C-alpha positions in Angstrom: 95.6 54.4 111.9 93.3 52.0 109.8 93.2 51.9 106.1 90.9 53.8 104.3 88.8 51.2 102.1 87.0 52.7 99.4 83.0 52.0 99.8 81.1 51.3 96.9 77.9 53.3 97.4 75.0 51.3 94.9 74.4 55.2 94.2 77.1 54.7 91.7 75.7 52.4 89.7 72.5 53.9 89.6 73.7 57.1 88.0 76.1 55.3 85.5 73.0 53.8 84.2 71.4 56.5 83.8 74.2 58.4 82.1 74.4 55.8 79.8 70.9 55.3 78.8 70.5 59.4 78.5 74.0 59.2 76.2 72.3 56.5 74.3 69.9 58.9 72.8 73.0 60.6 71.1 71.7 64.2 72.2 73.3 67.6 71.5 73.0 71.2 72.1 71.0 73.3 69.7 74.9 74.8 69.3 75.5 71.4 68.4 78.2 71.2 71.4 77.7 67.8 73.6 75.0 68.1 76.0 75.2 67.8 79.9 73.1 65.0 81.4 72.8 66.2 85.0 72.1 69.9 86.6 73.0 70.0 90.6 71.0 72.6 92.8 72.6 73.9 95.7 69.5 75.4 95.8 70.5 77.7 99.2 73.5 78.3 101.2 72.7 76.1 104.4 72.7 72.9 106.2 71.3 71.9 109.7 74.2 69.6 110.6 78.5 70.2 110.7 79.6 66.5 109.6 82.7 65.6 110.6 83.7 64.7 106.7 82.4 67.8 105.1 83.8 71.3 104.7 80.7 72.9 106.4 82.6 71.8 110.3 84.6 74.7 109.2 82.0 77.2 110.2 83.8 80.4 109.7 84.5 79.7 106.0 81.5 77.7 105.4 78.6 79.8 107.6 75.4 78.9 106.7 73.4 81.4 104.6 69.8 81.0 104.4 68.7 82.8 100.9 68.1 80.9 98.2 68.4 80.9 94.3 65.7 83.5 92.9 63.0 81.7 91.7 62.6 83.8 88.8 66.2 82.6 87.7 65.5 79.4 87.8 62.3 79.5 86.0 64.4 81.0 83.3 67.2 78.1 83.2 64.1 75.6 83.0 63.0 77.5 79.9 66.2 77.1 78.2 66.4 73.5 79.2 63.1 73.1 77.6 64.2 74.8 74.6 67.0 72.1 73.9 65.0 69.6 74.9 66.5 68.4 78.0 65.6 65.3 79.3 68.2 64.4 81.7 68.4 65.1 85.6 68.2 68.1 87.9 69.0 67.4 91.6 68.4 69.7 94.4 72.1 68.9 96.5 74.8 70.2 96.8 76.4 72.3 99.4 72.9 72.7 101.0 70.6 70.7 102.6 68.0 71.3 100.2 64.4 70.9 102.1 65.8 74.2 104.4 64.2 76.2 101.1 60.7 76.6 102.7 59.1 76.8 99.2 61.4 74.0 97.3 57.9 72.8 96.3 57.3 76.0 94.0 61.0 75.3 92.1 60.0 71.1 91.7 57.1 72.1 90.2 58.1 75.1 87.6 60.6 72.1 86.7 58.0 69.8 86.1 55.8 71.8 84.4 58.5 73.1 81.5 60.2 69.8 81.5 57.9 66.5 81.6 60.6 63.8 81.3 63.1 65.0 83.4 64.4 63.2 86.8 63.8 65.2 89.4 65.6 64.3 92.9 66.7 66.2 96.2 69.3 64.5 98.4 68.6 65.1 101.8 69.8 64.1 105.6 66.3 63.5 106.1 66.0 65.4 109.5 63.6 68.0 108.1 61.4 65.0 107.4 61.2 64.2 111.3 59.4 67.5 111.6 55.7 68.0 112.5 54.9 68.7 108.7 57.8 66.8 107.5 55.5 63.9 105.5 52.7 66.4 104.3 55.8 68.4 102.9 57.4 65.5 101.0 53.8 64.6 99.8 53.3 67.9 98.3 57.0 67.8 96.9 55.8 64.4 95.0 52.9 65.8 94.4 54.6 68.7 92.5 56.9 66.7 90.5 59.3 65.5 92.5 60.6 61.9 91.0 62.7 60.3 94.1 64.3 61.4 97.6 67.6 60.4 98.6 68.3 60.3 102.4 71.6 59.9 103.7 71.2 58.6 107.3 74.3 59.5 109.5 73.0 58.5 113.4 72.1 55.4 113.0 70.2 51.8 112.4 67.2 53.3 114.2 66.9 55.8 111.5 65.9 53.2 109.4 62.6 52.3 111.1 61.8 56.0 111.1 62.2 56.6 107.0 60.3 53.4 106.4 57.5 54.5 108.4 57.6 57.7 106.0 57.7 55.8 103.2 55.3 53.4 103.6 52.8 56.4 105.1 52.7 58.3 101.7 53.2 54.4 99.5 56.3 55.2 97.9 58.6 52.6 96.7 61.8 51.8 97.0 62.7 53.7 93.5 61.1 56.8 94.5 62.2 57.0 98.2 66.1 55.9 98.4 68.0 55.4 101.9 71.0 55.3 102.0 73.6 54.0 105.1 75.8 57.1 105.9 76.3 55.6 109.9 78.3 52.8 109.2 81.9 52.1 110.6 85.1 53.4 109.7 86.0 49.8 108.2 83.3 50.4 106.1 83.9 54.6 105.1 80.8 55.4 106.9 79.3 54.6 104.2 80.6 57.2 102.1 83.4 57.7 99.3 85.1 59.9 101.5 87.1 62.6 99.9 89.1 65.8 100.8 86.7 67.8 98.6 89.4 69.4 96.4 91.3 70.1 99.1 88.5 71.6 101.4 88.6 69.0 104.2 91.7 68.7 106.3 90.6 66.0 108.8 92.8 63.3 110.8 91.7 60.8 113.5 91.9 57.2 114.4 90.7 56.1 111.1 91.2 58.5 108.5 93.5 61.7 107.4 92.2 63.7 104.5 94.0 66.6 103.5 94.9 68.5 100.5 96.9 66.6 97.9 101.0 67.5 97.4 100.7 66.7 94.5 98.2 66.7 92.0 96.8 63.1 90.7 97.9 62.0 87.4 94.5 60.8 86.0 91.4 62.1 84.1 88.4 63.4 85.7 84.9 63.1 84.2 82.8 65.2 86.0 82.8 68.6 83.6 81.8 66.3 80.8 78.2 65.6 81.9 77.3 67.6 85.2 77.3 71.2 85.9 76.4 72.7 89.5 74.6 76.0 89.7 75.2 77.8 93.5 72.4 79.5 95.4 74.1 82.7 94.5 74.0 82.0 90.5 77.7 80.8 90.7 78.1 78.3 88.0 81.1 75.7 88.7 82.5 72.6 86.9 82.0 70.3 90.2 80.2 69.8 93.4 83.6 69.1 95.2 84.9 72.7 94.1 83.5 74.0 97.7 86.1 76.9 97.7 84.5 78.1 94.2 88.1 78.2 92.3 87.0 77.0 89.0 83.6 79.3 88.9 82.7 79.3 84.5 80.2 82.3 85.1 77.4 83.4 87.1 73.9 82.9 85.9 72.3 85.8 87.8 75.3 88.6 87.5 75.9 88.2 83.6 73.7 88.0 80.4 75.4 84.4 79.4 72.8 81.4 78.9 73.8 78.1 81.1 74.6 76.8 78.1 76.8 79.5 76.8 78.7 79.1 80.0 78.5 75.2 79.4 80.2 75.5 76.2 82.7 79.0 76.9 86.4 78.7 76.4 87.0 78.4 80.0 85.1 75.7 80.8 86.7 73.8 77.3 89.9 74.7 78.3 89.7 73.1 81.5 87.9 69.7 80.0 91.1 69.6 77.6 93.6 69.4 80.4 91.8 66.4 82.0 91.5 65.1 78.8 95.8 64.7 79.1 95.2 64.0 82.7 96.6 67.4 83.7 95.0 68.0 87.2 97.7 70.9 87.8 95.5 74.1 87.8 92.3 74.6 90.8 90.6 73.3 92.3 91.4 70.1 91.0 95.7 70.5 92.0 94.6 69.5 95.4 91.6 67.2 95.2 91.7 63.4 95.9 88.7 62.3 93.8 88.5 59.3 91.5 86.9 61.4 88.9 86.3 58.1 86.6 83.5 56.1 88.1 80.6 58.0 86.2 80.7 59.7 82.7 83.0 58.0 80.7 80.6 57.7 77.7 80.2 61.6 77.9 84.0 61.9 78.2 84.6 59.9 75.2 82.0 62.5 73.5 83.5 65.7 74.2 86.8 63.9 73.3 85.7 63.0 69.9 84.1 66.8 69.4 87.3 68.1 70.5 89.5 65.6 68.7 
């Protein structure tokens, strides 16, 4: 079996630069707590692919659900963020293929109307862009307020030309249309930072073995200190690796708490306190092999100082 090699994604530096710039503004929430810098929306519950390294390869436990987060709920969140003067990043990614939400432009338009200074991005496998209306749809998304589109290519180098044609036809630059080569060979970790997704992936082939950890890592994780994920059904999660949703800290649809109240809730803070002590002996962290310290150190330090 080939020894797993850590792939260094240029996206890691891009995110870290964004976080540093955002946190240098020294923003706080209206209740005095450290703010989030990134909000990830798993806007629907489906994907058109079943990649071998993704939990969705298990159709029984992760079936496609075509429903999307209600538009009125999304708008409510955007208004709350506006009241908090949020100017970070909104990402349509998570557990799904965001372009399967047919009215995605409506969400982007709402976000841009309420939040003029945020970065709005989508992360896609690019397949919907190859549909008959793919180019016109992407053009509409940018017209609605999209900042950038990150495309992960899994099939091979022939996809580069397909995506370059789309980019050039819409006169997009490299900052607006970012192509990531996910089709690389096993010696380059397939162009991915492959992980077991908090124990949700159990995989063994000639090149990799991914399975839930038998013992928790003894290290901190910065994810819950700078980002938050909202699933299509309203569940609010501490991390985009929590596919089993073992650490839901609230539901933006079912209860009356605001996003800020969930972010600063006792349950969320207790999780952060454990991670500050490199304590991962709790779900979903106890089974997770993700480093968790590649991005977000400044956010981690801000929370550490706040809670000390």
